[in-house]
C-alpha positions in Angstrom: -46.3 22.8 7.9 -47.2 22.8 11.5 -46.0 19.2 11.8 -42.7 20.1 10.2 -42.2 23.1 12.5 -43.0 21.0 15.6 -40.5 18.4 14.5 -37.7 21.0 14.0 -38.4 22.5 17.4 -38.2 19.0 19.0 -34.8 18.4 17.3 -33.4 21.7 18.5 -34.7 21.1 22.0 -33.0 17.6 22.1 -29.6 19.1 21.0 -29.9 21.8 23.6 -30.6 19.3 26.4 -27.7 17.1 25.2 -25.3 20.0 25.3 -26.4 20.8 28.9 -26.1 17.2 30.0 -22.5 16.8 28.8 -21.0 20.2 29.5 -19.7 19.5 32.9 -16.5 20.7 34.5 -14.1 19.4 37.2 -13.1 21.6 40.1 -10.0 21.5 42.3 -10.2 22.3 46.0 -7.4 22.1 48.6 -7.9 21.1 52.2 -6.3 24.5 53.2 -5.9 27.8 51.6 -2.3 28.1 52.9 0.6 25.7 53.0 4.1 26.1 54.5 7.2 25.3 52.6 8.2 21.7 53.1 4.7 20.6 54.0 2.1 18.7 52.0 -1.2 19.9 50.7 -4.1 17.6 49.5 -6.1 18.8 46.4 -9.4 17.1 45.7 -11.1 17.0 42.3 -14.9 16.9 41.9 -17.2 16.9 38.9 -20.2 19.2 39.0 -22.5 16.9 37.0 -23.6 13.3 37.5 -22.9 10.6 34.9 -23.8 6.9 34.7 -22.2 4.3 32.6 -19.0 6.2 32.1 -16.5 4.2 30.1 -13.7 6.7 30.3 -13.3 10.2 31.7 -9.8 11.8 31.4 -9.2 14.8 33.7 -6.1 16.9 34.2 -4.9 18.7 37.3 -2.4 21.5 36.6 0.1 22.8 39.1 3.1 25.0 39.4 6.0 22.6 39.2 8.5 25.3 40.3 6.6 25.5 43.6 5.2 22.0 44.1 6.3 18.4 43.8 3.7 15.6 43.2 3.7 13.1 46.1 0.9 10.6 45.9 -2.7 9.7 45.1 -5.1 9.2 48.0 -8.1 6.9 47.5 -9.2 3.4 46.8 -11.6 3.9 43.9 -10.9 0.9 41.7 -12.1 2.9 38.6 -9.7 5.8 39.1 -6.1 5.7 37.8 -3.5 8.4 38.3 -0.5 8.5 35.9 2.6 8.0 38.0 4.6 10.9 36.5 3.7 14.4 35.6 3.0 15.4 32.0 3.1 18.8 30.2 1.1 20.5 27.5 0.6 24.1 26.4 -1.2 24.9 29.7 1.7 23.7 31.8 2.5 20.7 34.0 -0.3 18.4 35.0 -1.3 15.0 36.6 -3.5 12.9 34.5 -6.5 11.4 36.4 -8.7 9.0 34.5 -11.8 7.1 35.3 -12.0 3.8 33.4 -15.3 2.1 33.9 -15.7 -1.7 33.9 -17.8 -3.4 31.2 -20.9 -1.9 32.8 -19.5 1.6 33.1 -18.7 3.7 36.1 -21.1 6.0 38.0 -19.8 9.5 38.6 -21.8 11.6 41.1 -21.9 15.3 41.2 -19.9 17.1 43.9 -18.3 13.8 45.1 -14.5 13.5 45.1 -13.2 11.5 42.2 -9.6 11.7 43.4 -7.4 13.5 45.9 -3.7 14.2 45.0 -1.0 15.2 47.5 1.6 17.8 46.6 4.6 19.0 48.6 5.5 22.7 48.7 9.1 23.1 47.7 11.7 24.7 49.9 13.1 28.1 49.0 10.1 30.4 49.3 11.2 33.3 51.5 8.1 35.4 51.3 4.4 34.8 51.0 3.6 33.5 47.5 0.4 32.8 45.6 0.0 29.6 43.6 -2.9 28.1 41.5 -4.2 24.6 41.0 -6.3 24.3 37.8 -8.3 21.4 36.4 -10.3 20.5 33.3 -12.1 17.6 31.6 -10.0 16.6 28.6 -12.3 13.9 27.1 -15.0 11.4 28.1 -17.3 8.8 26.8 -20.3 6.9 28.1 -21.4 3.3 27.4 -23.8 4.3 24.7 -21.1 6.1 22.8 -22.0 9.6 23.9 -18.9 11.8 24.2 -18.3 14.1 27.1 -16.8 17.3 25.8 -13.7 19.1 27.1 -14.4 21.7 29.8 -13.2 25.1 30.7 -10.3 25.4 33.2 -11.4 25.7 36.9 -9.0 27.4 39.3 -8.2 27.1 43.1 -5.7 29.5 44.6 -3.5 28.8 47.6 -0.9 30.8 49.5 2.6 29.4 50.2 4.2 30.8 53.4 7.8 30.6 54.4 8.5 28.4 57.5 8.2 30.1 60.9 11.1 30.0 63.3 11.0 27.3 66.0 12.0 23.8 66.9 11.5 20.9 64.4 11.3 17.2 65.3 11.8 14.4 62.8 12.8 10.8 62.4 14.2 8.9 59.3 11.7 7.6 56.9 13.1 4.1 56.9 15.6 1.9 58.8 16.7 -1.7 58.3 17.1 -4.1 61.2 18.1 -7.7 61.6 16.1 -10.4 63.5 17.0 -11.1 67.1 19.1 -8.0 67.3 18.8 -4.3 68.0 18.1 -1.2 66.0 18.4 2.5 66.8 15.8 5.1 65.8 17.3 8.6 66.0 15.1 11.5 66.8 16.3 14.8 65.3 15.7 18.1 67.0 16.7 21.4 65.2 16.0 25.0 65.8 15.1 26.6 62.5 15.2 30.1 61.2 12.5 31.9 59.3 13.8 30.5 56.0 13.7 27.0 57.4 17.5 26.6 57.7 19.0 25.3 60.9 19.9 28.0 63.4 23.5 28.3 64.6 22.3 28.5 68.2 20.8 25.0 67.9 20.2 24.2 71.6 17.3 23.4 73.9 16.6 22.5 77.5 13.1 21.1 78.0 11.5 18.4 76.0 8.5 16.0 76.0 7.1 13.7 73.4 5.2 10.5 72.8 6.5 7.5 71.0 4.3 4.7 69.7 5.7 1.5 68.2 4.8 -1.9 66.8 5.1 -4.4 69.7 4.7 -7.4 67.4 8.2 -6.9 66.0 9.9 -4.4 68.4 10.5 -4.1 72.1 11.8 -0.9 73.7 15.2 -1.3 75.4 16.8 2.1 76.1 17.2 5.8 75.3 20.2 8.1 74.9 20.7 10.4 76.7 20.2 8.1 79.6 18.8 10.7 81.9 15.6 11.1 79.9 12.6 10.0 81.9 10.7 7.2 80.1 7.3 6.0 81.2 6.1 2.9 79.5 2.3 3.0 79.3 2.0 -0.4 77.7 0.7 -1.4 74.2 3.7 0.2 72.6 3.3 3.7 74.0 6.2 5.6 75.6 6.1 9.0 77.3 9.5 10.7 77.3 10.3 14.0 79.0 13.3 15.8 80.5 14.9 19.0 81.6 18.4 20.3 81.7 20.1 23.3 83.1 22.9 22.9 80.6 22.0 23.4 77.0 21.3 20.3 75.0 22.6 20.3 71.5 20.1 19.7 68.7 21.2 17.3 66.0 20.1 14.5 63.8 20.6 12.2 66.8 19.5 14.4 69.7 17.8 11.2 71.0 18.5 7.6 70.2 15.8 5.1 70.9 17.1 1.5 71.0 14.6 -1.3 70.2 15.1 -5.1 70.3 13.9 -7.1 67.3 12.3 -10.6 67.4 12.2 -13.4 64.9 9.2 -11.8 63.3 10.1 -10.2 60.0 8.4 -7.5 58.0 7.7 -3.8 58.5 7.2 -2.1 61.8 6.5 1.5 62.5 7.8 3.9 65.2 6.0 7.3 65.4 6.8 10.4 67.3 3.9 12.7 68.3 3.0 15.6 70.6 6.6 16.9 70.7 7.2 20.0 72.8 10.7 21.6 72.8 11.8 24.8 74.4 14.7 26.9 75.7 15.0 27.3 79.5 14.7 31.1 79.1 11.0 30.7 78.1 10.1 28.6 81.2 9.5 31.6 83.3 6.3 32.6 81.6 5.6 30.3 78.6 4.4 26.9 78.0 6.6 24.8 75.8 5.3 25.1 72.3 4.4 22.3 70.0 7.3 21.6 67.7 7.0 21.7 64.0 6.6 18.3 62.4 9.1 16.9 60.0 8.8 13.3 59.1 7.4 11.7 62.2 7.1 8.0 61.3 10.0 5.6 60.7 9.3 2.3 59.0 11.6 -0.3 60.5 12.1 -3.3 58.1 13.1 -6.3 60.1 14.9 -9.1 58.2 18.3 -10.5 57.5 21.0 -10.6 60.2 21.5 -7.8 62.7 24.5 -5.5 62.4 26.2 -3.6 65.2 28.4 -0.7 64.1 30.7 1.4 66.3 30.4 5.1 66.8 31.5 7.1 63.7 30.2 4.4 61.3 27.1 4.3 59.2 25.3 1.4 57.4 22.1 -0.6 57.3 20.9 -2.1 60.5 20.7 -5.6 58.9 22.5 -7.6 56.3 20.8 -9.8 53.8 22.0 -13.4 53.6 24.1 -14.1 50.6 24.7 -10.4 49.8 27.8 -8.2 50.4 27.4 -5.9 53.4 28.9 -2.5 53.0 29.3 0.3 55.5 31.3 3.6 55.8 33.0 6.0 58.2 31.1 9.2 58.8 33.5 11.1 61.2 36.4 11.4 58.7 38.8 9.5 61.0 41.0 6.6 60.0 40.4 3.2 61.7 41.6 -0.3 61.8 38.4 -2.2 61.2 37.6 -5.8 62.2 34.4 -7.8 62.2 32.9 -11.0 63.6 29.9 -13.1 62.4 28.3 -15.0 65.2 31.5 -14.5 67.1 33.8 -15.8 64.4 36.3 -13.3 62.8 35.7 -12.6 59.1 37.7 -10.6 56.6 36.8 -6.9 56.0 37.8 -5.3 52.7 38.7 -1.6 52.7 37.4 0.2 49.6 38.1 3.8 48.7 35.5 5.3 51.1 33.7 2.2 52.4 34.3 -1.2 53.9 32.7 -4.5 52.7 32.1 -7.9 54.3 31.8 -10.4 51.4 28.6 -12.3 50.8 30.0 -15.7 51.7 30.7 -14.5 55.2 27.2 -13.0 55.8 25.8 -15.9 57.6 24.8 -14.6 61.0 24.9 -11.6 63.4 27.6 -9.1 62.4 29.5 -7.1 65.0 32.0 -4.5 63.7 34.8 -3.1 65.8 37.1 -0.2 65.0 40.3 1.3 66.5 41.3 4.8 65.5 44.6 5.1 63.7 47.4 7.6 64.4 48.3 10.1 61.6 51.7 10.3 60.0 53.1 13.4 58.4 54.7 13.0 55.0 57.7 15.1 53.9 58.3 15.1 50.2 61.5 16.1 48.3 61.3 16.1 44.5 64.6 16.3 42.8 63.6 14.4 39.7 61.9 17.0 37.5 58.7 14.8 37.4 55.2 15.8 38.5 54.0 14.1 41.7 50.2 13.5 42.1 48.6 12.1 45.2 51.4 13.0 47.6 52.0 16.5 49.0 54.6 17.8 51.3 53.1 18.2 54.8 50.1 15.9 54.2 49.0 13.5 56.9 48.1 9.8 56.2 46.7 7.1 58.5 49.4 5.0 60.2 49.7 1.5 58.8 47.8 2.2 55.5 49.2 2.0 52.0 49.9 5.3 50.3 49.7 5.3 46.5 50.9 8.2 44.3 52.2 8.7 40.7 55.3 10.4 39.3 54.9 11.6 35.7 58.0 12.3 33.6 58.2 15.3 31.2 57.9 14.7 27.4 61.2 13.2 26.2 62.6 11.2 23.3 64.3 8.9 25.8 62.3 7.1 28.6 63.0 8.7 32.0 63.1 6.5 35.2 63.0 7.6 38.8 64.5 6.5 42.1 62.0 6.8 44.9 63.0 6.4 48.5 61.1 6.2 51.7 63.7 7.2 54.2 66.7 5.3 53.0 64.7 2.4 51.5 64.1 2.5 47.8 60.8 1.2 46.5 59.7 0.1 43.0 56.8 1.2 40.9 53.7 -1.0 40.8 52.6 0.2 37.4 53.3 2.5 34.4 51.1 4.1 31.8 51.6 6.5 28.9 50.6 9.9 30.1 51.1 11.9 26.9 52.6 11.5 23.5 53.7 14.1 20.9 55.5 12.5 17.9 58.5 10.5 19.2 58.3 12.2 22.6 56.6 10.3 25.4 55.7 11.1 29.0 55.2 8.2 31.4 53.2 8.0 34.6 54.8 5.6 37.2 52.6 4.4 40.1 54.2 3.8 43.5 52.8 2.4 46.7 54.3 3.0 50.1 53.4 -0.2 52.0 51.5 0.4 55.3 54.4 -1.2 57.2 56.5 1.8 56.4 53.9 4.4 57.3 54.6 4.7 61.0 56.0 7.2 63.5 55.4 10.9 63.6 56.6 11.4 60.0 58.2 9.7 56.9 60.4 11.3 54.2 59.8 10.5 50.5 62.5 11.5 48.0 62.0 11.4 44.2 65.1 11.7 41.9 65.7 11.0 38.3 67.5 7.7 37.7 70.6 7.6 35.5 71.7 4.6 33.3 68.8 2.5 34.6 65.2 1.4 33.8 62.2 1.5 36.1 61.3 -1.8 37.8 57.5 -2.3 38.0 56.4 -4.7 40.7 52.8 -5.9 40.4 50.7 -8.9 41.7 49.9 -10.1 45.2 53.0 -12.2 45.8 55.6 -9.5 46.7 56.6 -10.0 50.4 59.7 -10.6 52.5 60.0 -14.1 50.9 60.9 -12.7 47.5 64.5 -11.7 46.6 65.7 -10.0 43.4 69.2 -10.2 42.1 70.8 -9.0 38.8 74.0 -9.8 37.0 76.2 -7.0 35.7 79.9 -7.2 34.7 79.9 -10.9 35.6 78.9 -10.2 39.2 75.6 -11.0 40.9 74.1 -8.2 43.1 71.1 -7.9 45.2 68.4 -5.5 43.8 66.7 -3.7 46.6 65.4 -0.5 44.9 63.1 0.4 42.1 65.5 0.6 39.2 67.6 -1.9 37.2 71.0 -0.9 35.7 71.0 -0.9 31.9 74.3 -2.8 32.2 72.4 -5.8 33.8 72.4 -9.0 31.6 70.1 -11.1 33.8 67.4 -10.7 36.5 66.7 -13.5 39.0 63.6 -13.8 41.1 64.0 -16.1 44.1 61.0 -17.1 46.1 61.2 -19.0 49.4 59.2 -22.1 48.8 55.9 -22.2 50.6 54.0 -25.5 50.5 50.7 -23.6 51.0 51.1 -21.4 47.8 51.0 -21.9 44.1 53.1 -19.2 42.4 52.8 -17.7 38.9 55.8 -15.5 37.8 55.7 -13.4 34.6 57.4 -10.4 33.0 56.5 -7.7 30.5 59.0 -5.7 28.4 56.7 -2.9 27.3 53.2 -1.6 27.9 51.7 -3.2 24.8 53.2 -6.6 25.3 51.5 -9.6 26.8 52.7 -11.1 30.0 55.3 -13.8 29.5 56.0 -16.7 31.8 59.5 -16.9 33.3 59.3 -20.6 32.7 59.6 -23.5 35.1 61.7 -22.5 38.2 64.8 -24.1 39.4 64.3 -25.6 42.9 67.4 -24.8 44.9 67.9 -24.9 48.7 64.2 -24.7 49.4 63.7 -21.8 46.9 62.0 -21.4 43.6 64.4 -19.6 41.2 63.2 -17.8 38.1 65.7 -16.1 35.7 65.3 -13.6 32.8 68.3 -13.0 30.4 66.9 -10.6 27.8 68.8 -7.5 28.7 67.7 -4.0 29.9 68.3 -1.6 27.1 66.0 1.4 27.4 65.1 1.3 23.7 64.6 -2.5 23.6 62.1 -2.1 26.5 60.2 0.6 24.6 58.9 2.5 27.6 62.0 2.3 29.7 60.6 -0.1 32.2 60.6 -3.8 33.0 57.5 -5.3 34.8 57.5 -8.4 37.0 54.2 -9.9 38.2 54.1 -12.4 41.0 50.7 -13.9 41.9 49.9 -16.7 44.2 46.9 -18.8 45.2 46.6 -20.6 48.5 46.7 -24.3 48.7 44.4 -26.1 51.1 45.6 -26.8 54.6 43.5 -30.0 54.8 41.9 -32.4 52.4 38.4 -33.8 52.9 38.5 -37.2 54.7 35.1 -38.2 53.5 32.2 -37.0 51.3 28.9 -38.7 52.0 25.4 -38.4 50.3 23.5 -36.6 53.1 20.2 -35.9 51.2 18.9 -36.3 47.6 17.2 -33.0 46.7 14.5 -34.4 44.4 13.6 -37.5 42.4 14.3 -36.5 38.8 17.6 -37.1 37.0 18.6 -33.4 37.2 18.1 -33.2 41.0 21.2 -32.1 43.0 22.6 -33.8 46.0 23.5 -32.4 49.4 26.9 -33.9 50.3 28.3 -34.1 53.8 32.0 -33.1 53.8 34.0 -34.3 56.8 37.5 -33.4 57.9 39.3 -34.6 61.0 42.0 -31.9 60.9 43.2 -30.8 64.3 43.1 -27.0 65.1 42.9 -24.7 68.0 40.8 -22.3 65.9 38.3 -23.5 63.3 38.2 -24.7 59.7 36.6 -23.0 56.7 35.5 -24.9 53.6 35.4 -23.5 50.1 33.4 -24.9 47.2 33.0 -22.8 44.1 32.2 -19.3 45.2 31.0 -20.3 48.6 33.2 -20.1 51.7 32.0 -20.5 55.2 33.1 -21.9 58.6 32.8 -25.6 59.2 31.0 -27.0 62.3 32.6 -29.5 64.7 30.4 -32.6 65.2 30.8 -34.7 68.3 28.8 -37.5 66.7 31.2 -37.6 63.7 34.3 -36.7 65.6 35.1 -34.4 62.7 34.5 -31.0 61.2 31.4 -30.9 59.0 30.2 -28.9 56.0 27.4 -29.3 53.5 27.8 -28.9 49.7 24.8 -28.8 47.3 26.0 -30.0 43.9 25.2 -32.0 40.8 28.7 -33.5 40.9 29.6 -36.9 42.2 31.2 -37.5 45.6 34.7 -37.8 44.2 34.5 -34.6 42.2 33.2 -32.7 45.3 36.0 -34.1 47.4 38.6 -32.9 44.9 37.1 -29.5 44.6 36.7 -28.6 48.2 39.4 -26.5 49.9 39.7 -26.6 53.6 41.7 -23.9 55.4 42.8 -23.5 59.0 41.7 -20.2 60.6 44.0 -19.3 63.5 41.4 -18.0 66.0 41.1 -19.9 69.2 37.6 -18.6 70.0 35.9 -19.4 66.8 34.9 -23.0 67.2 31.3 -23.7 66.3 29.7 -27.1 67.2 26.6 -28.9 65.9 23.8 -28.8 68.5 22.0 -32.2 68.6 19.5 -31.2 71.3 16.6 -31.5 68.9 16.2 -27.8 68.4 16.5 -28.1 64.6 14.7 -24.9 63.7 16.8 -23.0 66.3 13.9 -21.4 68.1 15.4 -22.1 71.5 13.1 -25.0 72.4 12.2 -28.5 71.1 8.7 -29.2 69.8 6.9 -31.0 67.1 7.8 -28.4 64.5 11.4 -29.5 64.8 10.3 -33.0 63.6 8.3 -31.4 60.9 11.3 -29.5 59.6 13.2 -32.7 59.2 10.3 -34.2 57.3 10.4 -31.1 55.0 14.1 -31.6 54.5 14.1 -35.2 53.4 11.1 -34.5 51.1 13.2 -32.0 49.3 11.1 -28.9 50.1 14.3 -27.0 50.2 16.9 -27.2 47.4 19.3 -24.5 48.5 20.5 -22.7 51.6 18.8 -19.5 52.4 18.8 -16.9 55.2 16.2 -19.0 57.1 17.0 -22.5 55.8 20.6 -22.7 56.8 23.4 -25.2 56.7 23.4 -25.3 60.5 19.8 -26.4 60.6 20.4 -29.2 58.2 23.4 -30.4 60.2 21.3 -30.4 63.4 18.8 -32.7 61.6 21.0 -35.8 61.8 19.9 -36.7 65.3 21.2 -40.3 65.3 24.6 -39.4 63.7 24.0 -41.8 60.7 25.4 -39.2 58.2 22.0 -39.3 56.5 18.8 -37.3 57.2 15.8 -39.7 57.3 12.7 -40.7 59.3 14.8 -42.2 62.1 15.8 -38.6 63.0 12.1 -37.6 63.1 11.3 -40.4 65.5 14.0 -39.3 67.9 12.5 -35.8 68.1 8.9 -37.2 68.5 10.1 -39.4 71.4 11.7 -36.3 73.0 8.5 -34.3 72.6 6.3 -37.0 74.1 8.6 -37.6 77.0 
């Protein structure tokens, strides 16, 4: 009996000890008991018991998601993982923090931090508010299979305070910049109210701050305003200070720091510190206070091609090779926008709210220029009974820009057409759609575009009237210009059609296009909305014109929707054909390897030539060695196919000529050394099978040092000779 009792007591004791050993808890603790709205707070988690050989230990840190946003995890413990997104259970929102030990298990020491999580206090708190962070162990297990039981919740309380009034300084979190260019880092200064909003009296007089930057990728150039005193201490440290009797306006761009970039690519940082901002009224008896800190570090990513934008425009500071570059107007004004790439003018496409330079033109440094447009007042008279959208009496529009609007007819059994005039000139619709249908009654929406050439002067007058005994003419396609003439035949007489309607009495419609050897035309018509486009057929060639004729009649009911659409499209023919296509490099040894073809054209021009092949279009380079314009095409096609598929166009810009540099500076670093020879070796060994932002067509063209129209070792030897001499 004594042995039995002793054994039972031992068992009970073992269970008691086991319960104590694995009844730990995890505690949260913030670095501060208070946090201001908009600021971050770090919350550390510690376990109050030590464990060895932990295979898994799942903990949860609960927080008030209405007051805080999870930001990040701080730490480098390879055994700790933090789930990227918040989770929820019956206790609220939490972040899951898990220790996953390796095959040998992980050691967890008592009262040492297992993880530190950063939270941001949300804006909107207008009075002092209490908040709690809570944590618990959810589950755990050691190597020997022993489970670590769930713990009670541990709580840490913090106080959220509204922001204090005062000046705040900040910089953007990130900026993109191009190599060998410039980038601007704006420094924002704002006077804030108690609730953190910007004060209406957002001005200051005195300022001082320190700027540190990465000298490996950036070099300080200038500051705006220019009267700021800048002392360069070396090693990427700037001291900036200034005073002003006149108030300085705080803004997102109170200061603009301009840095030059090098060829080095990657991330560089610019940090503002020790900022002191004050109003002149306080100078009499106060030191300038330390400004509140917003985001104080900008990451400048250097890469791609540098972009220079004029005032009033916004976009990335660099453009990636082979990608569209898009930018926008920020001041609400209307501009005529132009752009150059490495000094050569390139097209700029105007979108609804942005502008785009197409990917095929993004091959170098981009400079955008803009000229503000005048505004034209529009006077609208509506006598037609239709509803006008997009055009209002008294509205103003930019001079020289197209103005598009719609006229929608009321529901009617019979189609209703309209006569639209700009001044005394009648214009045709560019489209029509069914706006509404009830039984046999239809309402049609006609689209009209006032061409930019008519939008000029102080004002223009637009008149809309219901047309009688006529159908609406719809003009669509890219081929409508001064070289197109429309005539119709009615009562045996041919008359010129200048407006936007066709009389129902017409028996024929003739489209006459002045022949242009540089264009291929397609002319089609459509008799109702549901119909397919129908070709006019082969034109009659007469007196240097292309003449297309339709004789199907213009009855409103035959046409279904009371309109007749004509589409004229054209594509440009090449100005020049390729004189010669030569195998420049074989880009590999297997059967599927592509070839780099040298395309040559001896066309004479005062501007420059562009060559198109597939979707790629870029300027050609003039080669003194070849006495011709040169372009490189990478293709699996043979020489003759490439020759037939290239399209070489003249660009009428006298300043755009680019020539091939045969100095030996193949890699375009500004000097000649052994690496230029090495680059040619890489080329003819097919290390590069396509053009990139760094391995460019121009570098390949520079590689043919002896002008043989082939890249080979002879070109390498010419560079080595130059280096040795």
